[in-house]
C-alpha positions in Angstrom: -17.3 58.2 -63.5 -19.6 61.2 -64.1 -23.1 60.3 -65.1 -24.8 63.1 -67.2 -28.5 62.9 -66.9 -30.8 65.3 -69.2 -33.9 64.0 -68.6 -37.3 65.6 -67.8 -37.5 64.7 -64.0 -34.9 65.0 -61.4 -34.4 61.2 -61.4 -31.0 61.4 -59.4 -33.2 62.5 -56.4 -34.6 58.9 -56.1 -35.0 57.7 -52.7 -33.1 56.6 -50.9 -30.0 58.5 -51.9 -26.7 56.5 -51.9 -23.5 58.7 -50.4 -22.3 59.9 -53.8 -22.1 63.7 -55.2 -25.5 64.9 -57.1 -25.3 68.3 -59.5 -28.6 69.8 -60.4 -28.1 72.6 -62.7 -31.6 74.8 -64.1 -33.1 78.2 -63.6 -33.3 79.7 -60.2 -31.0 76.8 -59.0 -34.0 74.8 -59.2 -35.4 76.3 -56.1 -38.8 74.6 -55.8 -37.1 71.1 -56.8 -34.7 71.5 -54.3 -37.0 72.9 -51.8 -39.3 69.5 -52.3 -36.1 67.3 -52.1 -35.5 68.8 -48.5 -39.0 68.2 -47.7 -38.7 64.8 -48.7 -35.7 64.3 -46.9 -36.6 66.3 -43.9 -39.8 63.9 -43.3 -37.2 60.7 -43.2 -34.1 62.2 -41.3 -31.6 65.1 -41.0 -30.9 66.8 -43.5 -28.4 69.8 -43.2 -28.7 72.9 -45.9 -25.9 75.3 -46.6 -28.1 78.2 -48.3 -25.2 79.9 -50.8 -27.5 81.8 -52.5 -30.3 83.1 -50.3 -32.6 80.5 -51.9 -34.2 78.8 -48.8 -38.0 79.4 -47.8 -38.7 77.4 -44.5 -42.7 78.5 -45.1 -42.2 76.6 -48.1 -40.8 73.5 -46.8 -43.4 73.5 -44.0 -46.1 74.1 -46.7 -44.9 71.0 -48.4 -44.4 68.6 -45.4 -47.8 69.5 -43.8 -49.6 66.7 -45.8 -47.4 63.8 -45.0 -47.1 64.5 -41.0 -49.7 65.1 -38.4 -46.2 66.7 -36.4 -44.3 69.6 -39.0 -42.6 71.1 -35.9 -40.3 67.6 -35.2 -40.1 67.7 -39.3 -39.2 71.3 -39.3 -36.6 70.6 -36.5 -34.8 68.0 -38.5 -33.3 70.7 -40.9 -30.2 72.3 -40.0 -29.9 75.5 -42.1 -26.8 77.9 -42.4 -26.3 81.1 -44.6 -23.6 82.2 -46.8 -23.5 86.2 -48.5 -19.7 85.1 -49.7 -17.5 82.6 -51.1 -15.2 83.1 -47.8 -18.7 82.0 -45.9 -19.4 79.5 -47.9 -16.0 78.1 -47.5 -15.9 78.4 -44.0 -19.7 76.9 -43.4 -18.1 73.9 -45.6 -15.3 73.7 -43.3 -17.7 74.1 -39.9 -20.0 71.5 -41.5 -16.8 69.0 -42.2 -15.5 69.4 -38.2 -19.4 68.2 -37.2 -20.2 66.0 -40.2 -24.1 65.3 -40.5 -25.8 62.1 -39.8 -27.9 62.6 -43.1 -27.9 64.1 -46.6 -26.0 67.7 -47.3 -27.6 69.8 -49.4 -25.8 72.8 -50.8 -28.4 75.9 -52.3 -27.0 77.5 -55.5 -23.5 76.5 -54.7 -21.9 79.0 -57.5 -23.8 82.3 -56.4 -21.3 84.1 -54.3 -18.1 83.0 -56.2 -19.5 84.7 -59.2 -18.9 87.8 -57.1 -16.9 90.0 -59.2 -15.1 92.0 -56.2 -13.5 88.6 -56.0 -10.5 88.2 -58.2 -11.3 84.7 -60.3 -8.2 83.2 -59.1 -9.3 83.6 -55.4 -12.7 81.9 -56.3 -11.3 79.6 -58.1 -9.0 79.0 -55.0 -12.2 78.9 -52.8 -13.8 76.4 -54.6 -11.4 74.3 -55.3 -11.0 74.3 -51.4 -14.6 73.7 -50.9 -15.2 70.9 -53.1 -12.5 68.7 -51.8 -13.8 68.8 -48.5 -17.5 67.7 -50.1 -15.4 64.8 -51.5 -14.6 63.6 -48.3 -17.7 64.1 -47.1 -19.6 62.1 -49.1 -18.3 59.2 -48.6 -20.6 59.3 -45.1 -23.7 60.8 -46.7 -25.3 62.2 -50.0 -24.5 65.5 -51.0 -26.5 67.2 -53.4 -25.5 70.6 -55.0 -27.6 73.0 -56.9 -26.6 75.9 -59.2 -27.9 77.9 -62.2 -26.6 78.3 -65.3 -23.9 81.0 -65.6 -25.7 84.4 -67.1 -24.0 85.6 -69.8 -22.3 88.4 -67.6 -19.8 86.1 -65.5 -18.9 84.2 -68.9 -15.5 84.5 -67.9 -16.3 82.7 -64.7 -17.2 79.7 -66.6 -14.4 77.8 -65.4 -16.0 77.5 -62.0 -18.9 75.7 -63.3 -16.7 73.2 -65.5 -14.9 72.6 -62.4 -18.3 72.0 -60.3 -19.7 69.6 -62.8 -16.3 67.8 -63.1 -15.8 67.3 -59.3 -19.9 65.5 -59.1 -20.7 61.9 -59.3 -24.2 62.2 -61.3 -25.1 65.6 -63.3 -28.5 66.5 -63.9 -29.0 69.6 -66.0 -32.6 70.9 -66.7 -33.1 71.5 -70.2 -33.6 74.9 -72.2 -36.6 76.2 -73.0 -37.4 76.1 -76.5 -37.9 79.4 -78.2 -41.3 80.9 -78.0 -43.5 80.4 -81.4 -43.2 84.2 -81.8 -39.2 84.4 -81.3 -39.3 81.3 -84.0 -41.9 82.9 -86.6 -39.8 85.1 -89.0 -40.9 88.5 -90.2 -42.8 88.8 -93.6 -41.4 92.7 -93.8 
Protein backbone atom coordinates (compact mmCIF):
# COMPACT_ATOMS: atom_id res chain seq x y z
CA UNK A 1 0.00 0.00 0.00
CA UNK A 2 1.42 3.37 -0.99
CA UNK A 3 1.23 6.15 1.55
CA UNK A 4 1.27 9.70 0.22
CA UNK A 5 2.51 12.46 2.50
CA UNK A 6 2.18 16.08 1.42
CA UNK A 7 3.08 17.77 4.70
CA UNK A 8 5.62 20.57 5.17
CA UNK A 9 8.38 18.35 6.53
CA UNK A 10 9.97 15.14 5.39
CA UNK A 11 8.24 13.09 8.07
CA UNK A 12 9.19 9.90 6.26
CA UNK A 13 12.79 10.50 7.29
CA UNK A 14 12.26 9.87 10.98
CA UNK A 15 15.08 7.77 12.37
CA UNK A 16 15.59 4.89 12.35
CA UNK A 17 14.33 4.27 8.84
CA UNK A 18 12.30 1.06 8.46
CA UNK A 19 13.13 -1.31 5.57
CA UNK A 20 10.76 0.29 3.06
CA UNK A 21 11.06 2.11 -0.26
CA UNK A 22 10.72 5.87 0.13
CA UNK A 23 10.32 8.43 -2.63
CA UNK A 24 10.82 12.17 -2.20
CA UNK A 25 9.83 14.44 -5.08
CA UNK A 26 10.71 18.12 -5.23
CA UNK A 27 12.65 20.94 -6.78
CA UNK A 28 16.28 20.04 -7.52
CA UNK A 29 15.45 16.49 -6.37
CA UNK A 30 15.48 17.87 -2.81
CA UNK A 31 19.29 17.95 -2.90
CA UNK A 32 19.78 19.83 0.37
CA UNK A 33 17.35 17.64 2.32
CA UNK A 34 18.82 14.48 0.86
CA UNK A 35 22.33 15.58 1.87
CA UNK A 36 20.98 16.22 5.39
CA UNK A 37 19.55 12.70 5.39
CA UNK A 38 22.85 11.21 4.19
CA UNK A 39 24.64 13.11 6.97
CA UNK A 40 22.24 11.87 9.63
CA UNK A 41 22.53 8.28 8.39
CA UNK A 42 26.33 8.39 8.16
CA UNK A 43 26.55 9.50 11.78
CA UNK A 44 24.83 6.23 12.76
CA UNK A 45 25.87 3.63 10.17
CA UNK A 46 27.17 2.89 6.72
CA UNK A 47 25.08 4.41 3.92
CA UNK A 48 25.36 3.68 0.20
CA UNK A 49 24.66 6.63 -2.08
CA UNK A 50 23.99 6.14 -5.78
CA UNK A 51 24.14 9.55 -7.44
CA UNK A 52 22.08 9.40 -10.62
CA UNK A 53 21.83 13.13 -11.28
CA UNK A 54 25.15 14.57 -10.13
CA UNK A 55 23.48 15.87 -6.95
CA UNK A 56 25.94 14.78 -4.27
CA UNK A 57 28.13 17.35 -2.60
CA UNK A 58 30.28 15.59 -0.05
CA UNK A 59 31.80 18.90 1.06
CA UNK A 60 28.31 19.97 2.20
CA UNK A 61 27.87 16.62 3.98
CA UNK A 62 31.19 17.12 5.78
CA UNK A 63 30.04 20.57 6.93
CA UNK A 64 26.74 19.10 8.16
CA UNK A 65 28.36 16.35 10.24
CA UNK A 66 31.17 18.43 11.76
CA UNK A 67 29.12 19.77 14.73
CA UNK A 68 28.05 16.22 15.69
CA UNK A 69 31.34 14.35 15.79
CA UNK A 70 34.92 14.74 16.87
CA UNK A 71 35.98 12.35 14.09
CA UNK A 72 34.44 13.55 10.80
CA UNK A 73 36.79 11.38 8.74
CA UNK A 74 35.39 8.14 10.18
CA UNK A 75 31.83 9.38 9.62
CA UNK A 76 32.65 10.29 6.01
CA UNK A 77 34.11 6.80 5.61
CA UNK A 78 30.60 5.49 6.39
CA UNK A 79 29.46 6.83 2.98
CA UNK A 80 29.88 4.64 -0.11
CA UNK A 81 29.34 6.85 -3.15
CA UNK A 82 28.88 5.86 -6.80
CA UNK A 83 27.85 8.06 -9.72
CA UNK A 84 26.13 7.31 -13.01
CA UNK A 85 25.81 9.50 -16.07
CA UNK A 86 23.46 7.39 -18.21
CA UNK A 87 20.41 5.25 -17.47
CA UNK A 88 22.44 2.21 -18.56
CA UNK A 89 25.02 3.07 -15.90
CA UNK A 90 22.25 3.51 -13.32
CA UNK A 91 21.02 -0.03 -13.93
CA UNK A 92 24.60 -1.39 -13.83
CA UNK A 93 25.25 0.49 -10.58
CA UNK A 94 22.07 -0.90 -8.99
CA UNK A 95 22.94 -4.42 -10.17
CA UNK A 96 26.45 -4.12 -8.72
CA UNK A 97 25.02 -2.88 -5.43
CA UNK A 98 22.57 -5.79 -5.32
CA UNK A 99 25.40 -8.31 -5.78
CA UNK A 100 27.06 -6.92 -2.66
CA UNK A 101 24.06 -5.63 -0.67
CA UNK A 102 24.81 -2.77 1.68
CA UNK A 103 24.34 -3.43 5.35
CA UNK A 104 22.69 -0.06 5.78
CA UNK A 105 20.38 2.28 3.92
CA UNK A 106 20.58 2.85 0.18
CA UNK A 107 20.01 6.41 -1.09
CA UNK A 108 19.46 7.14 -4.79
CA UNK A 109 19.79 10.82 -5.67
CA UNK A 110 17.70 12.12 -8.60
CA UNK A 111 16.98 8.65 -9.96
CA UNK A 112 15.04 9.73 -13.05
CA UNK A 113 17.58 12.31 -14.28
CA UNK A 114 19.31 9.99 -16.73
CA UNK A 115 16.10 8.24 -17.79
CA UNK A 116 14.89 11.52 -19.29
CA UNK A 117 17.68 11.51 -21.89
CA UNK A 118 15.98 12.10 -25.23
CA UNK A 119 18.71 10.11 -26.99
CA UNK A 120 17.35 6.98 -25.30
CA UNK A 121 14.06 5.65 -26.67
CA UNK A 122 11.19 5.86 -24.18
CA UNK A 123 10.60 2.10 -24.37
CA UNK A 124 14.27 1.51 -23.49
CA UNK A 125 14.07 3.96 -20.58
CA UNK A 126 10.94 2.18 -19.32
CA UNK A 127 12.58 -1.24 -19.61
CA UNK A 128 15.72 -0.10 -17.78
CA UNK A 129 13.67 1.64 -15.07
CA UNK A 130 11.46 -1.43 -14.60
CA UNK A 131 14.50 -3.64 -14.18
CA UNK A 132 16.08 -1.14 -11.76
CA UNK A 133 12.91 -0.89 -9.66
CA UNK A 134 12.56 -4.68 -9.52
CA UNK A 135 16.07 -4.96 -8.10
CA UNK A 136 15.39 -2.17 -5.59
CA UNK A 137 12.21 -3.96 -4.49
CA UNK A 138 14.24 -7.05 -3.64
CA UNK A 139 16.87 -4.98 -1.86
CA UNK A 140 14.51 -3.10 0.43
CA UNK A 141 13.80 -6.27 2.41
CA UNK A 142 17.30 -5.90 3.87
CA UNK A 143 17.49 -2.15 4.42
CA UNK A 144 15.63 1.08 3.61
CA UNK A 145 15.82 2.44 0.07
CA UNK A 146 15.37 6.21 -0.25
CA UNK A 147 14.92 7.68 -3.72
CA UNK A 148 14.74 11.32 -4.71
CA UNK A 149 13.65 12.85 -7.98
CA UNK A 150 12.34 16.12 -9.26
CA UNK A 151 9.06 16.94 -10.92
CA UNK A 152 9.43 16.41 -14.64
CA UNK A 153 10.07 19.57 -16.65
CA UNK A 154 7.54 20.47 -19.33
CA UNK A 155 10.00 19.44 -22.03
CA UNK A 156 9.91 15.84 -20.68
CA UNK A 157 6.12 15.61 -20.50
CA UNK A 158 6.16 12.58 -22.81
CA UNK A 159 8.16 10.70 -20.14
CA UNK A 160 5.66 11.32 -17.36
CA UNK A 161 4.97 7.58 -17.39
CA UNK A 162 8.41 7.08 -15.80
CA UNK A 163 7.51 9.22 -12.79
CA UNK A 164 4.19 7.40 -12.43
CA UNK A 165 6.00 4.06 -12.63
CA UNK A 166 8.42 5.19 -9.93
CA UNK A 167 5.60 6.42 -7.68
CA UNK A 168 3.76 3.11 -8.03
CA UNK A 169 6.85 1.14 -7.00
CA UNK A 170 7.41 2.68 -3.56
CA UNK A 171 5.87 2.23 -0.13
CA UNK A 172 5.91 5.91 0.90
CA UNK A 173 5.81 8.86 -1.49
CA UNK A 174 6.40 12.43 -0.32
CA UNK A 175 5.94 15.38 -2.66
CA UNK A 176 7.19 18.85 -1.93
CA UNK A 177 4.30 21.33 -2.09
CA UNK A 178 4.40 23.43 -5.23
CA UNK A 179 5.33 27.05 -4.52
CA UNK A 180 2.47 29.52 -4.55
CA UNK A 181 2.57 32.17 -7.24
CA UNK A 182 4.04 35.47 -6.10
CA UNK A 183 1.70 38.36 -5.39
CA UNK A 184 2.89 40.07 -8.60
CA UNK A 185 1.85 37.01 -10.62
CA UNK A 186 -1.55 37.01 -8.93
CA UNK A 187 -2.13 40.77 -9.41
CA UNK A 188 -4.39 41.46 -12.36
CA UNK A 189 -3.37 44.25 -14.72
CA UNK A 190 -5.56 47.34 -14.47
CA UNK A 191 -5.12 48.36 -18.11
